[in-house]
N, C-alpha and C positions, 0 to 999 in steps of 0.2 A: 600094588602098583596100579591096577585097574581103577581102584577107588580114587587114587591120587589123580590120575589122568582125567577121570570124569569130573572130579572136583574142580580141576583147573579149567576144563572146558565150560563148566557151569559158571564159574566166576568170570571167565572171558565173555560169555554170552550175556551175563547180567550187566557188565560194564558197557557193552555195545548196545544194550537195549535202551539205554537212557540217551535222550537228546539233550546234551548239556549246552546251556546258554549262559554266557558270562556277563556279569554286570559289575562295574566299578563305579561307585558313587559315594557321596558324602553322608554316610549314615550317622556320622558325628560331625560337629562343626556347624557353620552358619546355615546350611541348607538342610539340616538333618530331618526336620519335620516334613518338608516337601518331598524329600527323597523317600522317606518311609511310606508316605501316603501314595506316591506314584507306584512304588513297588508293590504295595498291598493291592492296588487296582490290577496290576499285571498278574499277580499270583491268583487273584480271584478268577480270572479267565483261564489261566493255565490249569488250575485245580479242576475246573469244570471239564476241560478237554481231557485231562488225565482220568477223570472219573468215567469218561466215555470210552476209555481204552487207549488214549494218547493218539499219536500220529503213526499210522501204519503199525499199530501195536506197541509203539515205543512211548513211554512217558516223557514229558518235558521236565527237566530239572534246571531250575534257575539258580545258578551259583553266584551269590552276591558278596562282594568284598568292599570294605570301607576304605575310601581314599581320603577321608577327612577333608574333602574339598580342596585337596592339594594336587595340582597337575602332575607333579613329579611322582607322587604315589599312584595316580591314575595310570600312568604308563607302566609302572612296576607291577601293579595289579593285573593289568591287561596281559603283560608278558606271562605272568603266572597262570592266568586263565587259559591262554593259548596253549601253554605247555601241558595243561590238564585236559586239553582236547575239546574245548568248546567250539561249536560250529558257527557261532556269531557272537558279537558283542551287542549289548542291549541297554537302553535307558541310562546312558551316562548323564551326569548332571553338571551343567556349567560349560561356558564357552571354552575357556582355557583347558579345562579338564577333557573335553571332547577333542579339542585340537591335538592334545598330547597323544591321542590314540591313532591319529591319521597315518603316521609312518608305518605302524604295525598293520593297518588294514591293507595298505599297498603291498607290503612285504609278504603277508600271508594270504593275500587275495580272499579276504573275508569281509562280511558285511557288518556295519554298525547300524543297528535298527533303532530308530526313534530316539536320537539324542535329545534330552530335555533341555534344549537351548534353541532360541530363535535367532541365533547369530547369523548374519548374512554370509560370513565366511564359510559356513557349512552348506550354503545354498549356491552361491556364485563366487567363482566359477564352479560348475558342478563337479562333485567328487563322486566317481562311479560307485564307490563302496558305501556311501552314506545315504541312508534312506530316511529322510525327514518325515515327520508326521505333523507337528505343530506349525503354525504360521510364524513368520519372522517377527523379531522385536520391532523392526521398523514399521511393519503393518500395524502392530499393536499400538505403538506410540502415535502413529498417524490417526488411528481410530479414536484414541483417547482425546486428542485435541479437536478432532471433528465433532465429537460429542460435546465438548466444552463450548465450542462455537455454536452448536445447535441450541444450547440453553441460554445463549445470549452473552457469554463471557467474551470480553474484548481484550483483557490484559492477562497474559499467561506467562509465568516464569518457569523455566525448566531448571530443575535441580538434579544433577546427574553425577554418579560416581565416576571418578576420573580413571577409567580403564576401558578395555575393549568393549565390554557390554554397554557401559554408559555412553561411549562415543557412537556405537552402532545404533542404539535405540534413539539417541539424540538426533541423529540424521533423519530418522523417520519422523520425529516430532517436528523438526524444522520443515520438512517437506509437507507434513500435514497442515501446519500453520500457513505455509505458502499457498496451499490449495484452497484455503479459506480466505485468502487475501489478507493474512495477518503476519505479524512478526512477534517473536518472543520479546517480552519486556526486558528480560535478562536471562542469561544462561550462566548458572552458578555450578561450580564443580567442587567435589569434596574427595578426600582421600579415603578409599574403601577400607584400608587397614586401620586408620585412625579417624573415623568420622567425628568431626566436631561441628555439629550442625546448629548449635545454639546461636552463634554470631550471625550465620547466614540467614537464619529465620528472623532474627531481629531486623536484618537488612530488608528482607521480604516484607515484613510487617510495616516498616516505615514507608516502603514504596507504595503500599496500598493496592497491591495486585489483587485481582479477583480470583485467580486460580493458580495452583502450583502442581506441576507434573513432576513427581518424584521418580527417578530412574535409579535403582540401586537395590542392594540386598535388603532383606526384610528388617534386620536389626538396625540398619542405618535409616531406613524409611520410618520405622517406628520412632526412632530418636528425633528425626526431623519433624514428623507430624506432631509429636508431643511438645517439642520446642516451639513450633508455630502456634499451637493452641495456647501455650503458656504466655505468649505475647498478647493474647486477646484477639488475634486475627481470626476472622470468620471465612477466610478464603477457601474456596472449593479445593479439595485435594484429590488427585488421581495418581494411580501407579499401575504397574504392569502385572501380568499373570504370574510371574515368578513369586509374587507375594500372596497368591491366592491359597493360603493355608489357614487351618484352624488356629495355629499358634500365633500367626500374624495378627489375627483379630483379637485374640486374648491379650497379646502384648500391648495393643493399642488401648485396651480398656474402654473407658467412656469416650475416648476420641475416635473410636472405630466407626461409629454411626455416621453415615453419609459419605464415607470414603469410596471413591470410584476405583474399581479394579477391572482391568481388561481381562477377558477370558478367551481361550483359544479352542475350547471344546463346548459342545452343547450343555445347556443348563442341567446341572446334576440332579435336579428334582423334576425335570420335565418328562413325565411319563408318556407324553405324545411322541417323544423321539425314540426310535427303535433301539439305538445304541444305549441310551440311558435306561430305557425300560428293561433291556436284557441285563445290564449290570446290576440294576436295583433288584431284579428278580433273583439273581444269584446271591446278592448280599443278604436279602431277606431270608433266603433259605438257610443262611448261617446266623440268623438272629440279629442282623444289622439293618436298621430301617432307613439309613441315609448314607450318602457318599459325599466326598469332597471333590472339588474341581480337579485336584491332582490325581485322585483315584480314577476319575473318568479318563484322564490322559493315559495313565498306565494301562487301563483296560483296553483302550483303543490301540495302543502300541502293541499289546499282546495279540490282539486280533489280526493286525497286519503280519506279525511274525508267524503266527499259526497258519495264515493263508499261504505265506511263502513256503513253509514246511510241507503243507499239504500238496503244493504244486511241484515239489522236488521230485524229479524222476528217479525211480529205483532207489538206491541208497541215499540217505540224507547225509550230506557232507557240506563243507564250507563252499565248495565250488557249485554244487547243485542248488544250494539255498541262494547263493548270489545270483545264479542264472534265473531262478524262478522269480526272485524279487524284481530283477531287471525286466522280466516279461510282463509285469503288472502295468497296465495302462490306466485303467479306471477301476477302482475298488470301492464298493459301497460298504462302509463300516457300520452302517445303520443310520440312515438319514443324513449322513455326511459322506461326501465322495472324495476319495484320495486320488490324486493324479500323479503319474510318473510318465516319463518318456525317455527317448534316447539321450536327450540333453537336459533333462529336468528331473530333479529328485525333491521337489518342493513339498509334496504332500498335500495337506489341507490348506485351503484358502479361507479359513474361518476365523473371524474375530468378533467378539461381542462385548457388550458393556454390562457390568454388574455393579451394584451399590450395596455396601454393607448396611443391613437394616438394624433397627433397634434391638432385635433379638440376637445379633451377632452372626447372622447368616448372610450369604451372598444372594441378593435379589436381582432379578432381571426383568 
């Protein structure tokens, strides 16, 4: 009987010793590559923290479930993770997928840390339980057209997926053009479920536009770029950071060179940046010589979460983590500063421009 009691106590202590963090994201489906990369970046930092003894002697366990990029499955996965005792949800991917979690955050008073979406709906009005890290899609799109204007482009066509993401980022593009005293030559929309971009690109080519801003998922943007090049058009192409993955470049093939991709984190090869230097150092210790932009995003998100866990008073719980994250005002993640406030959960205000080089890598 004594042995049985001791065994039960040991098992109970072991279960409590782990800080469980829940993630539901599309490990299969259209966003699979980006999801895997961003999760790898987060695990890189969590593993380093666990190697140092974890948080207050407790290791971090990231429990990841595949929602196949389906919002209905996102909500079901989150319910399961909550039932399993996670103290926070983390690194969801997609606007609709992240929105599906919001009722659960309010119900259980727990945090969603670093949703991988720049949707304005996650920023304004402020949702107390959502702690954004990356900049908004609108800021990305505005920065893209600002860059196009800076290199002398006068005629820009916006090609956007006809959903919440496309409409959100499209607003930013229009605002960015207005700030440059410009208007879009045309705004063309396509069905994300059945993208047929060939006819649209023929229309763009006939119009003789100088640049196209593609707002959409990677598979659709790849189809659009390849269709545009098939017409013989030499128009400059730009897209947003949701397409900053290795597979996106591979899928474009010879049409990748010269494509502009916005980025919302420091350059993944910039050893002058403390955040990147730290991430690269940990990666090299594991035999990896480089990281992707998405891995830097995951790494930064993990740093934020760990800081919140460290500041939790006494026992780490949903309530204590939420309170500690709310207390963050300015946090230096390593050369980039994250801002929160009583009415602000925007996170970083960082957007940069990269261009895919002839070697298939993102250059800045």
